N, C-alpha and C positions, 0 to 999 in steps of 0.2 A: 420660497420654500427651499431650503438646502437639504439635499439628500446625504445621509450618512452611508456612503457606499465605498466598497473597496473592490477593485477589479484586478484580477490576476490572470494573465495569459499563460497557460501551462507550457506553451511552446517557446515563449520569449523570456520568461523569468528564469534567472540562474538557480540551479539546484545546488544542494549541499551534499556532502557525503552521508550515506545512509547509516544510521546507528540505532534504529528503533528497538532492536533486541539487545542493546548494550554495546557489543563490539562494533567497531567501524568496519564496514564492508565496502571496499574500494571499487567493486564491480557493480555497485548499486548507487543510485542517487535519489535524494529526497527533496521534494518541494513541500514545505510545511505551509498549509493554507490556514488551518486553525487548530492543529493538534497541540494539546498541552501534555507535557510529560508528567505534570503534577496530578492531573485527573485521569490521564490515559484515554482521553476522548478528543475527537475532532477529525477534521478532513486533512488529507495529505495526498500527494502524487508520488509514485515510485517509478523510477526508470531503471530497469535491470539490463545489463549487457548480456549478450549471448553467453550461455553457460553459467550465469550467476545463480546462486541459491540462497534462500534465507536460512538463518539459524533456526533449528527446531524450537518452538515456543508454545506456551499455553496462554490463551486469551482470558484476561480478567473480565472483559466486557464483550459485547457483540462486535464482531469485525465484519464489515461488508465492503466489497470492492467490485468495480466494473473494469473489465479488461478493455482498454482503448485500442491498443496495438499489440501485435505479436502473439506469443503463446505463453502459457503458464502451466506447469505440470505439478499437481498436488502430490503430497507424500503417499496417497493411496493409488496413484497412477492416473487419476482423472486429468485429462488434457483440456485446458480451457483456451478459448480463442477470443478474438475481438468481438465484443457484444455480449459476452457471458458475464452474468452478475452472480456473485457468490455471497452467501451469508453464513457466518460461523457463530454458533451459540457460545456464550461464556463457558469456560472450562475446556474448550476444544484445544487439542494439541496437534500441531502440524508444522510442516514447512513446505515451501514452494520453490520450484526451480524453473528456469527457462532454457530452452534449447537455442532459440533464435533471437532472443531479446523480448522485452515486454515493457509496456507502459500501462499503468493502472492508476485509477483514482480510488482511494479508500476512505472509510469512515469507521472509527472506533467509537461506540456509543453505549449507553446503558441498554440493557435488554428490556424489552417491553412485551 
């Protein structure tokens, strides 16, 4: 029996420049695991350098992410740390920034 499996190590795989909100952000990196720009759904990993911030954006679908390393400060001032899991409903408008750098794994999916 042959397994149809794909293994990605988030620490060893090269990242690309982050551009999920349209503009290229050079202080952020993206590892696309299964994210599709056509559907707006899938898994990804984001690495943010110290001081980086996302562009304010509105979610068409549910966005969920888990902070793996560092800190993330949400636009309402909520400070997230490693181990924090966040779920945003469709229609949510926000942006995020980091003081010390951040590594997170995210999933954009249909709301259920």
